[in-house]
Structure formats: structure tokens, C-alpha cells
PDB file of N, CA, C and O in Angstrom:
ATOM      1  N   ASP A   1      14.145 -12.691   2.464  1.00  0.00           N
ATOM      2  CA  ASP A   1      13.717 -11.971   1.351  1.00  0.00           C
ATOM      3  C   ASP A   1      12.431 -11.040   1.776  1.00  0.00           C
ATOM      4  O   ASP A   1      11.338 -11.520   2.075  1.00  0.00           O
ATOM      5  N   PHE A   2      12.692  -9.808   1.758  1.00  0.00           N
ATOM      6  CA  PHE A   2      11.646  -8.957   2.359  1.00  0.00           C
ATOM      7  C   PHE A   2      10.504  -8.960   1.451  1.00  0.00           C
ATOM      8  O   PHE A   2       9.383  -9.025   1.956  1.00  0.00           O
ATOM      9  N   GLU A   3      10.633  -8.895   0.109  1.00  0.00           N
ATOM     10  CA  GLU A   3       9.532  -8.868  -0.682  1.00  0.00           C
ATOM     11  C   GLU A   3       8.534 -10.066  -0.506  1.00  0.00           C
ATOM     12  O   GLU A   3       7.310  -9.935  -0.491  1.00  0.00           O
ATOM     13  N   TYR A   4       9.219 -11.263  -0.372  1.00  0.00           N
ATOM     14  CA  TYR A   4       8.411 -12.408  -0.070  1.00  0.00           C
ATOM     15  C   TYR A   4       7.596 -12.327   1.213  1.00  0.00           C
ATOM     16  O   TYR A   4       6.406 -12.637   1.274  1.00  0.00           O
ATOM     17  N   GLU A   5       8.308 -11.899   2.204  1.00  0.00           N
ATOM     18  CA  GLU A   5       7.813 -11.644   3.601  1.00  0.00           C
ATOM     19  C   GLU A   5       6.642 -10.705   3.551  1.00  0.00           C
ATOM     20  O   GLU A   5       5.582 -11.014   4.097  1.00  0.00           O
ATOM     21  N   PHE A   6       6.810  -9.488   2.869  1.00  0.00           N
ATOM     22  CA  PHE A   6       5.877  -8.514   2.739  1.00  0.00           C
ATOM     23  C   PHE A   6       4.488  -9.149   2.164  1.00  0.00           C
ATOM     24  O   PHE A   6       3.397  -9.068   2.728  1.00  0.00           O
ATOM     25  N   GLN A   7       4.753  -9.787   0.944  1.00  0.00           N
ATOM     26  CA  GLN A   7       3.547 -10.504   0.326  1.00  0.00           C
ATOM     27  C   GLN A   7       2.963 -11.510   1.401  1.00  0.00           C
ATOM     28  O   GLN A   7       1.733 -11.536   1.420  1.00  0.00           O
ATOM     29  N   MET A   8       3.512 -12.219   2.164  1.00  0.00           N
ATOM     30  CA  MET A   8       3.111 -13.171   3.039  1.00  0.00           C
ATOM     31  C   MET A   8       2.243 -12.425   4.056  1.00  0.00           C
ATOM     32  O   MET A   8       1.128 -12.822   4.395  1.00  0.00           O
ATOM     33  N   THR A   9       2.828 -11.324   4.516  1.00  0.00           N
ATOM     34  CA  THR A   9       2.124 -10.404   5.700  1.00  0.00           C
ATOM     35  C   THR A   9       0.785  -9.979   4.973  1.00  0.00           C
ATOM     36  O   THR A   9      -0.282 -10.226   5.536  1.00  0.00           O
ATOM     37  N   SER A  10       0.801  -9.424   3.890  1.00  0.00           N
ATOM     38  CA  SER A  10      -0.348  -8.857   3.200  1.00  0.00           C
ATOM     39  C   SER A  10      -1.455  -9.926   3.028  1.00  0.00           C
ATOM     40  O   SER A  10      -2.613  -9.684   3.370  1.00  0.00           O
ATOM     41  N   MET A  11      -1.060 -11.185   2.461  1.00  0.00           N
ATOM     42  CA  MET A  11      -2.031 -12.297   2.471  1.00  0.00           C
ATOM     43  C   MET A  11      -2.424 -12.603   3.737  1.00  0.00           C
ATOM     44  O   MET A  11      -3.647 -12.639   3.877  1.00  0.00           O
ATOM     45  N   ASN A  12      -1.712 -12.856   4.790  1.00  0.00           N
ATOM     46  CA  ASN A  12      -2.103 -13.366   6.183  1.00  0.00           C
ATOM     47  C   ASN A  12      -3.234 -12.246   6.695  1.00  0.00           C
ATOM     48  O   ASN A  12      -4.273 -12.602   7.251  1.00  0.00           O
ATOM     49  N   HIS A  13      -2.946 -11.039   6.473  1.00  0.00           N
ATOM     50  CA  HIS A  13      -3.761 -10.008   6.896  1.00  0.00           C
ATOM     51  C   HIS A  13      -5.156  -9.931   6.261  1.00  0.00           C
ATOM     52  O   HIS A  13      -6.167  -9.581   6.869  1.00  0.00           O
ATOM     53  N   LYS A  14      -5.096 -10.324   4.874  1.00  0.00           N
ATOM     54  CA  LYS A  14      -6.442 -10.532   4.208  1.00  0.00           C
ATOM     55  C   LYS A  14      -7.155 -11.624   4.606  1.00  0.00           C
ATOM     56  O   LYS A  14      -8.382 -11.529   4.603  1.00  0.00           O
ATOM     57  N   LEU A  15      -6.587 -12.740   4.982  1.00  0.00           N
ATOM     58  CA  LEU A  15      -7.152 -13.975   5.439  1.00  0.00           C
ATOM     59  C   LEU A  15      -7.823 -13.809   6.842  1.00  0.00           C
ATOM     60  O   LEU A  15      -8.938 -14.227   7.153  1.00  0.00           O
ATOM     61  N   ASN A  16      -6.931 -13.114   7.643  1.00  0.00           N
ATOM     62  CA  ASN A  16      -7.272 -12.807   9.019  1.00  0.00           C
ATOM     63  C   ASN A  16      -6.775 -11.621   9.465  1.00  0.00           C
ATOM     64  O   ASN A  16      -5.598 -11.597   9.825  1.00  0.00           O
ATOM     65  N   PRO A  17      -7.606 -10.373   9.525  1.00  0.00           N
ATOM     66  CA  PRO A  17      -7.079  -9.073   9.891  1.00  0.00           C
ATOM     67  C   PRO A  17      -6.564  -8.936  11.396  1.00  0.00           C
ATOM     68  O   PRO A  17      -6.044  -7.883  11.765  1.00  0.00           O
ATOM     69  N   GLN A  18      -6.716 -10.001  12.240  1.00  0.00           N
ATOM     70  CA  GLN A  18      -6.209 -10.070  13.552  1.00  0.00           C
ATOM     71  C   GLN A  18      -4.753 -10.435  13.609  1.00  0.00           C
ATOM     72  O   GLN A  18      -4.075 -10.188  14.606  1.00  0.00           O
ATOM     73  N   ILE A  19      -4.249 -11.058  12.477  1.00  0.00           N
ATOM     74  CA  ILE A  19      -2.943 -11.545  12.552  1.00  0.00           C
ATOM     75  C   ILE A  19      -2.005 -10.344  12.330  1.00  0.00           C
ATOM     76  O   ILE A  19      -2.166  -9.596  11.365  1.00  0.00           O
ATOM     77  N   GLU A  20      -0.992 -10.164  13.261  1.00  0.00           N
ATOM     78  CA  GLU A  20      -0.041  -9.159  13.223  1.00  0.00           C
ATOM     79  C   GLU A  20       1.323  -9.678  12.958  1.00  0.00           C
ATOM     80  O   GLU A  20       1.723 -10.696  13.522  1.00  0.00           O
ATOM     81  N   THR A  21       2.038  -9.019  12.130  1.00  0.00           N
ATOM     82  CA  THR A  21       3.440  -9.467  11.614  1.00  0.00           C
ATOM     83  C   THR A  21       4.418  -8.557  12.186  1.00  0.00           C
ATOM     84  O   THR A  21       4.189  -7.350  12.264  1.00  0.00           O
ATOM     85  N   ILE A  22       5.562  -9.120  12.614  1.00  0.00           N
ATOM     86  CA  ILE A  22       6.670  -8.161  13.198  1.00  0.00           C
ATOM     87  C   ILE A  22       7.831  -8.631  12.291  1.00  0.00           C
ATOM     88  O   ILE A  22       8.110  -9.823  12.157  1.00  0.00           O
ATOM     89  N   PHE A  23       8.553  -7.530  11.620  1.00  0.00           N
ATOM     90  CA  PHE A  23       9.633  -7.876  10.793  1.00  0.00           C
ATOM     91  C   PHE A  23      10.995  -7.530  11.815  1.00  0.00           C
ATOM     92  O   PHE A  23      11.122  -6.480  12.446  1.00  0.00           O
ATOM     93  N   MET A  24      11.760  -8.428  11.815  1.00  0.00           N
ATOM     94  CA  MET A  24      13.213  -8.280  12.510  1.00  0.00           C
ATOM     95  C   MET A  24      14.281  -8.428  11.578  1.00  0.00           C
ATOM     96  O   MET A  24      14.532  -9.514  11.056  1.00  0.00           O
ATOM     97  N   MET A  25      15.018  -7.225  11.312  1.00  0.00           N
ATOM     98  CA  MET A  25      16.109  -7.047  10.586  1.00  0.00           C
ATOM     99  C   MET A  25      17.220  -7.648  10.982  1.00  0.00           C
ATOM    100  O   MET A  25      17.353  -7.721  12.204  1.00  0.00           O
ATOM    101  N   THR A  26      18.135  -8.143  10.265  1.00  0.00           N
ATOM    102  CA  THR A  26      19.396  -8.820  10.571  1.00  0.00           C
ATOM    103  C   THR A  26      20.379  -7.797  10.620  1.00  0.00           C
ATOM    104  O   THR A  26      20.170  -6.704  10.094  1.00  0.00           O
ATOM    105  N   ASP A  27      21.564  -8.101  11.283  1.00  0.00           N
ATOM    106  CA  ASP A  27      22.727  -7.123  11.377  1.00  0.00           C
ATOM    107  C   ASP A  27      23.247  -7.176   9.985  1.00  0.00           C
ATOM    108  O   ASP A  27      23.223  -8.207   9.314  1.00  0.00           O
ATOM    109  N   GLU A  28      23.774  -5.906   9.519  1.00  0.00           N
ATOM    110  CA  GLU A  28      24.213  -5.895   8.088  1.00  0.00           C
ATOM    111  C   GLU A  28      25.439  -6.922   7.826  1.00  0.00           C
ATOM    112  O   GLU A  28      25.664  -7.257   6.663  1.00  0.00           O
ATOM    113  N   ASN A  29      26.145  -7.372   8.761  1.00  0.00           N
ATOM    114  CA  ASN A  29      27.161  -8.516   8.512  1.00  0.00           C
ATOM    115  C   ASN A  29      26.452  -9.845   8.088  1.00  0.00           C
ATOM    116  O   ASN A  29      27.099 -10.756   7.571  1.00  0.00           O
ATOM    117  N   ASN A  30      25.138  -9.932   8.315  1.00  0.00           N
ATOM    118  CA  ASN A  30      24.562 -11.270   8.067  1.00  0.00           C
ATOM    119  C   ASN A  30      23.590 -11.180   6.881  1.00  0.00           C
ATOM    120  O   ASN A  30      22.967 -12.193   6.564  1.00  0.00           O
ATOM    121  N   PHE A  31      23.434 -10.127   6.261  1.00  0.00           N
ATOM    122  CA  PHE A  31      22.449 -10.088   5.180  1.00  0.00           C
ATOM    123  C   PHE A  31      22.895 -10.446   3.896  1.00  0.00           C
ATOM    124  O   PHE A  31      24.106 -10.476   3.677  1.00  0.00           O
ATOM    125  N   TYR A  32      22.002 -10.747   2.935  1.00  0.00           N
ATOM    126  CA  TYR A  32      22.256 -11.172   1.611  1.00  0.00           C
ATOM    127  C   TYR A  32      22.352  -9.790   0.862  1.00  0.00           C
ATOM    128  O   TYR A  32      21.638  -8.812   1.085  1.00  0.00           O
ATOM    129  N   ILE A  33      23.447  -9.894  -0.143  1.00  0.00           N
ATOM    130  CA  ILE A  33      23.507  -8.867  -1.109  1.00  0.00           C
ATOM    131  C   ILE A  33      23.685  -9.500  -2.480  1.00  0.00           C
ATOM    132  O   ILE A  33      24.638 -10.260  -2.651  1.00  0.00           O
ATOM    133  N   SER A  34      22.880  -9.254  -3.416  1.00  0.00           N
ATOM    134  CA  SER A  34      22.807  -9.865  -4.717  1.00  0.00           C
ATOM    135  C   SER A  34      23.982  -9.484  -5.560  1.00  0.00           C
ATOM    136  O   SER A  34      24.573  -8.409  -5.454  1.00  0.00           O
ATOM    137  N   SER A  35      24.297 -10.479  -6.443  1.00  0.00           N
ATOM    138  CA  SER A  35      25.506 -10.240  -7.305  1.00  0.00           C
ATOM    139  C   SER A  35      25.153  -9.101  -8.264  1.00  0.00           C
ATOM    140  O   SER A  35      26.039  -8.357  -8.683  1.00  0.00           O
ATOM    141  N   GLN A  36      23.886  -8.956  -8.612  1.00  0.00           N
ATOM    142  CA  GLN A  36      23.490  -7.762  -9.527  1.00  0.00           C
ATOM    143  C   GLN A  36      23.817  -6.401  -8.778  1.00  0.00           C
ATOM    144  O   GLN A  36      24.186  -5.428  -9.435  1.00  0.00           O
ATOM    145  N   THR A  37      23.696  -6.347  -7.566  1.00  0.00           N
ATOM    146  CA  THR A  37      23.983  -5.096  -6.798  1.00  0.00           C
ATOM    147  C   THR A  37      25.358  -4.801  -6.778  1.00  0.00           C
ATOM    148  O   THR A  37      25.771  -3.659  -6.977  1.00  0.00           O
ATOM    149  N   VAL A  38      26.201  -5.901  -6.515  1.00  0.00           N
ATOM    150  CA  VAL A  38      27.630  -5.780  -6.400  1.00  0.00           C
ATOM    151  C   VAL A  38      28.175  -5.410  -7.894  1.00  0.00           C
ATOM    152  O   VAL A  38      29.125  -4.636  -8.018  1.00  0.00           O
ATOM    153  N   LYS A  39      27.556  -5.977  -8.980  1.00  0.00           N
ATOM    154  CA  LYS A  39      27.917  -5.536 -10.186  1.00  0.00           C
ATOM    155  C   LYS A  39      27.604  -3.975 -10.614  1.00  0.00           C
ATOM    156  O   LYS A  39      28.329  -3.273 -11.320  1.00  0.00           O
ATOM    157  N   GLU A  40      26.504  -3.652 -10.089  1.00  0.00           N
ATOM    158  CA  GLU A  40      26.020  -2.203 -10.181  1.00  0.00           C
ATOM    159  C   GLU A  40      27.017  -1.285  -9.619  1.00  0.00           C
ATOM    160  O   GLU A  40      27.451  -0.305 -10.226  1.00  0.00           O
ATOM    161  N   VAL A  41      27.396  -1.672  -8.326  1.00  0.00           N
ATOM    162  CA  VAL A  41      28.434  -0.826  -7.629  1.00  0.00           C
ATOM    163  C   VAL A  41      29.800  -0.777  -8.445  1.00  0.00           C
ATOM    164  O   VAL A  41      30.409   0.254  -8.728  1.00  0.00           O
ATOM    165  N   ALA A  42      30.167  -2.060  -8.767  1.00  0.00           N
ATOM    166  CA  ALA A  42      31.383  -1.947  -9.600  1.00  0.00           C
ATOM    167  C   ALA A  42      31.339  -1.153 -10.833  1.00  0.00           C
ATOM    168  O   ALA A  42      32.327  -0.489 -11.143  1.00  0.00           O
ATOM    169  N   ALA A  43      30.259  -1.159 -11.586  1.00  0.00           N
ATOM    170  CA  ALA A  43      30.042  -0.552 -12.770  1.00  0.00           C
ATOM    171  C   ALA A  43      30.124   1.007 -12.624  1.00  0.00           C
ATOM    172  O   ALA A  43      30.520   1.760 -13.513  1.00  0.00           O
ATOM    173  N   LEU A  44      29.699   1.383 -11.386  1.00  0.00           N
ATOM    174  CA  LEU A  44      29.622   2.933 -11.161  1.00  0.00           C
ATOM    175  C   LEU A  44      30.755   3.349 -10.407  1.00  0.00           C
ATOM    176  O   LEU A  44      30.722   4.454  -9.866  1.00  0.00           O
ATOM    177  N   GLY A  45      31.957   2.463 -10.275  1.00  0.00           N
ATOM    178  CA  GLY A  45      33.153   2.777  -9.862  1.00  0.00           C
ATOM    179  C   GLY A  45      33.257   2.689  -8.158  1.00  0.00           C
ATOM    180  O   GLY A  45      34.184   3.240  -7.565  1.00  0.00           O
ATOM    181  N   GLY A  46      32.280   1.992  -7.506  1.00  0.00           N
ATOM    182  CA  GLY A  46      32.350   1.962  -6.151  1.00  0.00           C
ATOM    183  C   GLY A  46      33.045   0.853  -5.642  1.00  0.00           C
ATOM    184  O   GLY A  46      33.154  -0.147  -6.351  1.00  0.00           O
ATOM    185  N   SER A  47      33.547   0.885  -4.479  1.00  0.00           N
ATOM    186  CA  SER A  47      34.334  -0.255  -3.826  1.00  0.00           C
ATOM    187  C   SER A  47      33.569  -1.453  -3.548  1.00  0.00           C
ATOM    188  O   SER A  47      32.495  -1.307  -2.963  1.00  0.00           O
ATOM    189  N   VAL A  48      33.943  -2.585  -3.866  1.00  0.00           N
ATOM    190  CA  VAL A  48      33.133  -3.935  -3.586  1.00  0.00           C
ATOM    191  C   VAL A  48      33.911  -4.944  -2.856  1.00  0.00           C
ATOM    192  O   VAL A  48      33.487  -6.087  -2.684  1.00  0.00           O
ATOM    193  N   GLU A  49      35.172  -4.484  -2.377  1.00  0.00           N
ATOM    194  CA  GLU A  49      36.081  -5.518  -1.835  1.00  0.00           C
ATOM    195  C   GLU A  49      35.538  -5.922  -0.484  1.00  0.00           C
ATOM    196  O   GLU A  49      35.967  -7.001  -0.075  1.00  0.00           O
ATOM    197  N   GLU A  50      34.687  -5.285   0.292  1.00  0.00           N
ATOM    198  CA  GLU A  50      34.206  -5.958   1.454  1.00  0.00           C
ATOM    199  C   GLU A  50      33.008  -6.980   1.220  1.00  0.00           C
ATOM    200  O   GLU A  50      32.496  -7.646   2.120  1.00  0.00           O
ATOM    201  N   PHE A  51      32.641  -7.004  -0.108  1.00  0.00           N
ATOM    202  CA  PHE A  51      31.482  -7.988  -0.475  1.00  0.00           C
ATOM    203  C   PHE A  51      31.969  -9.115  -1.221  1.00  0.00           C
ATOM    204  O   PHE A  51      31.225 -10.079  -1.401  1.00  0.00           O
ATOM    205  N   VAL A  52      33.240  -9.097  -1.712  1.00  0.00           N
ATOM    206  CA  VAL A  52      33.665 -10.221  -2.761  1.00  0.00           C
ATOM    207  C   VAL A  52      34.941 -10.612  -2.337  1.00  0.00           C
ATOM    208  O   VAL A  52      35.648  -9.799  -1.743  1.00  0.00           O
ATOM    209  N   PRO A  53      35.391 -11.936  -2.600  1.00  0.00           N
ATOM    210  CA  PRO A  53      36.789 -12.260  -2.399  1.00  0.00           C
ATOM    211  C   PRO A  53      37.696 -11.505  -3.377  1.00  0.00           C
ATOM    212  O   PRO A  53      37.257 -10.861  -4.330  1.00  0.00           O
ATOM    213  N   ARG A  54      39.030 -11.635  -3.061  1.00  0.00           N
ATOM    214  CA  ARG A  54      39.938 -10.755  -3.973  1.00  0.00           C
ATOM    215  C   ARG A  54      39.990 -11.168  -5.472  1.00  0.00           C
ATOM    216  O   ARG A  54      40.131 -10.367  -6.397  1.00  0.00           O
ATOM    217  N   HIS A  55      39.851 -12.604  -5.607  1.00  0.00           N
ATOM    218  CA  HIS A  55      39.946 -12.999  -7.237  1.00  0.00           C
ATOM    219  C   HIS A  55      38.601 -12.449  -7.714  1.00  0.00           C
ATOM    220  O   HIS A  55      38.633 -12.156  -8.909  1.00  0.00           O
ATOM    221  N   VAL A  56      37.483 -12.238  -7.141  1.00  0.00           N
ATOM    222  CA  VAL A  56      36.240 -11.768  -7.778  1.00  0.00           C
ATOM    223  C   VAL A  56      36.348 -10.340  -7.953  1.00  0.00           C
ATOM    224  O   VAL A  56      35.692  -9.821  -8.856  1.00  0.00           O
ATOM    225  N   LYS A  57      37.159  -9.565  -7.139  1.00  0.00           N
ATOM    226  CA  LYS A  57      37.296  -8.214  -7.262  1.00  0.00           C
ATOM    227  C   LYS A  57      38.196  -7.909  -8.448  1.00  0.00           C
ATOM    228  O   LYS A  57      37.979  -6.992  -9.240  1.00  0.00           O
ATOM    229  N   GLU A  58      39.230  -8.754  -8.507  1.00  0.00           N
ATOM    230  CA  GLU A  58      40.079  -8.663  -9.762  1.00  0.00           C
ATOM    231  C   GLU A  58      39.397  -8.919 -11.028  1.00  0.00           C
ATOM    232  O   GLU A  58      39.721  -8.256 -12.013  1.00  0.00           O
ATOM    233  N   LYS A  59      38.474  -9.824 -11.109  1.00  0.00           N
ATOM    234  CA  LYS A  59      37.690  -9.981 -12.388  1.00  0.00           C
ATOM    235  C   LYS A  59      36.770  -8.855 -12.531  1.00  0.00           C
ATOM    236  O   LYS A  59      36.529  -8.502 -13.685  1.00  0.00           O
ATOM    237  N   LEU A  60      36.239  -8.256 -11.619  1.00  0.00           N
ATOM    238  CA  LEU A  60      35.326  -6.979 -11.737  1.00  0.00           C
ATOM    239  C   LEU A  60      36.189  -5.837 -12.276  1.00  0.00           C
ATOM    240  O   LEU A  60      35.802  -5.092 -13.177  1.00  0.00           O
ATOM    241  N   GLN A  61      37.330  -5.744 -11.700  1.00  0.00           N
ATOM    242  CA  GLN A  61      38.223  -4.658 -12.128  1.00  0.00           C
ATOM    243  C   GLN A  61      38.537  -4.769 -13.526  1.00  0.00           C
ATOM    244  O   GLN A  61      38.570  -3.722 -14.173  1.00  0.00           O
ATOM    245  N   LYS A  62      38.788  -5.925 -14.135  1.00  0.00           N
ATOM    246  CA  LYS A  62      38.812  -6.101 -15.577  1.00  0.00           C
ATOM    247  C   LYS A  62      37.572  -5.743 -16.461  1.00  0.00           C
ATOM    248  O   LYS A  62      37.653  -5.123 -17.521  1.00  0.00           O
ATOM    249  N   LYS A  63      36.456  -6.191 -15.918  1.00  0.00           N
ATOM    250  CA  LYS A  63      35.297  -5.854 -16.586  1.00  0.00           C
ATOM    251  C   LYS A  63      34.909  -4.522 -16.453  1.00  0.00           C
ATOM    252  O   LYS A  63      34.375  -3.937 -17.395  1.00  0.00           O
ATOM    253  N   TYR A  64      35.135  -3.947 -15.313  1.00  0.00           N
ATOM    254  CA  TYR A  64      34.713  -2.507 -15.224  1.00  0.00           C
ATOM    255  C   TYR A  64      35.829  -1.687 -14.851  1.00  0.00           C
ATOM    256  O   TYR A  64      36.146  -1.588 -13.666  1.00  0.00           O
ATOM    257  N   PRO A  65      36.466  -1.077 -15.785  1.00  0.00           N
ATOM    258  CA  PRO A  65      37.734  -0.250 -15.425  1.00  0.00           C
ATOM    259  C   PRO A  65      37.627   0.681 -14.428  1.00  0.00           C
ATOM    260  O   PRO A  65      38.550   0.787 -13.621  1.00  0.00           O
ATOM    261  N   ALA A  66      36.512   1.475 -14.336  1.00  0.00           N
ATOM    262  CA  ALA A  66      36.302   2.452 -13.303  1.00  0.00           C
ATOM    263  C   ALA A  66      36.554   2.088 -11.998  1.00  0.00           C
ATOM    264  O   ALA A  66      36.862   2.942 -11.165  1.00  0.00           O
ATOM    265  N   LEU A  67      36.444   0.728 -11.679  1.00  0.00           N
ATOM    266  CA  LEU A  67      36.640   0.269 -10.243  1.00  0.00           C
ATOM    267  C   LEU A  67      38.099   0.182  -9.937  1.00  0.00           C
ATOM    268  O   LEU A  67      38.436   0.106  -8.756  1.00  0.00           O
ATOM    269  N   SER A  68      39.064   0.186 -10.954  1.00  0.00           N
ATOM    270  CA  SER A  68      40.398  -0.008 -10.751  1.00  0.00           C
ATOM    271  C   SER A  68      41.074   1.093  -9.855  1.00  0.00           C
ATOM    272  O   SER A  68      42.012   0.874  -9.087  1.00  0.00           O
ATOM    273  N   GLY A  69      40.537   2.166 -10.036  1.00  0.00           N
ATOM    274  CA  GLY A  69      40.974   3.354  -9.215  1.00  0.00           C
ATOM    275  C   GLY A  69      40.515   3.530  -7.872  1.00  0.00           C
ATOM    276  O   GLY A  69      41.082   4.313  -7.110  1.00  0.00           O
ATOM    277  N   VAL A  70      39.486   2.823  -7.523  1.00  0.00           N
ATOM    278  CA  VAL A  70      38.867   2.967  -6.141  1.00  0.00           C
ATOM    279  C   VAL A  70      39.468   2.249  -5.089  1.00  0.00           C
ATOM    280  O   VAL A  70      39.752   1.059  -5.226  1.00  0.00           O
ATOM    281  N   GLY A  71      39.714   2.962  -3.904  1.00  0.00           N
ATOM    282  CA  GLY A  71      40.434   2.326  -2.771  1.00  0.00           C
ATOM    283  C   GLY A  71      41.857   2.383  -2.721  1.00  0.00           C
ATOM    284  O   GLY A  71      42.500   1.950  -1.765  1.00  0.00           O
ATOM    285  N   LYS A  72      42.412   2.960  -3.832  1.00  0.00           N
ATOM    286  CA  LYS A  72      44.026   3.126  -3.953  1.00  0.00           C
ATOM    287  C   LYS A  72      44.394   4.535  -3.320  1.00  0.00           C
ATOM    288  O   LYS A  72      43.770   5.554  -3.618  1.00  0.00           O
ATOM    289  N   LYS A  73      45.373   4.517  -2.493  1.00  0.00           N
ATOM    290  CA  LYS A  73      45.948   5.754  -2.003  1.00  0.00           C
ATOM    291  C   LYS A  73      47.398   5.924  -2.442  1.00  0.00           C
ATOM    292  O   LYS A  73      48.031   6.925  -2.107  1.00  0.00           O
TER     293      LYS A  73
END
């Protein structure tokens, strides 16, 4: 959680300005995507199939009709 780590960095620096923090970002295949973000993408008609299992995509298509036409050729 970047926000948590950023706060920790700030506090560490205030407690001891000589402390340095290095952030190492993970590969995009391994990072967390919140369900809220997936819902927002679906609501706006974006493709979510790489983020959720098929049964979840089907539920999202029912809830957000704009999603139904995405990705079809």
C-alpha cells in the first residue's frame, strides 16, 4: 500500500532525517487492484476481463450494460 509506505517514510524522516527510504515497485502482474477501481472501469465501459474471473465479468455486465459491448468483434 503506497499511501501507508509514504506515511511511514515521512514519519521516519521526521524522527531521523538521516533515514533514507527506497520504494521498489512490483511488476504489474503482481500488484493489487481494488474492486472499486474494477467497478469504475466497468461502469465507464472499459474491459475488465483481465482483472476478474469470467463469472464476475458476467455479473458486472448485468450491472453495467455499457460493459457488454466491450471486447466483442
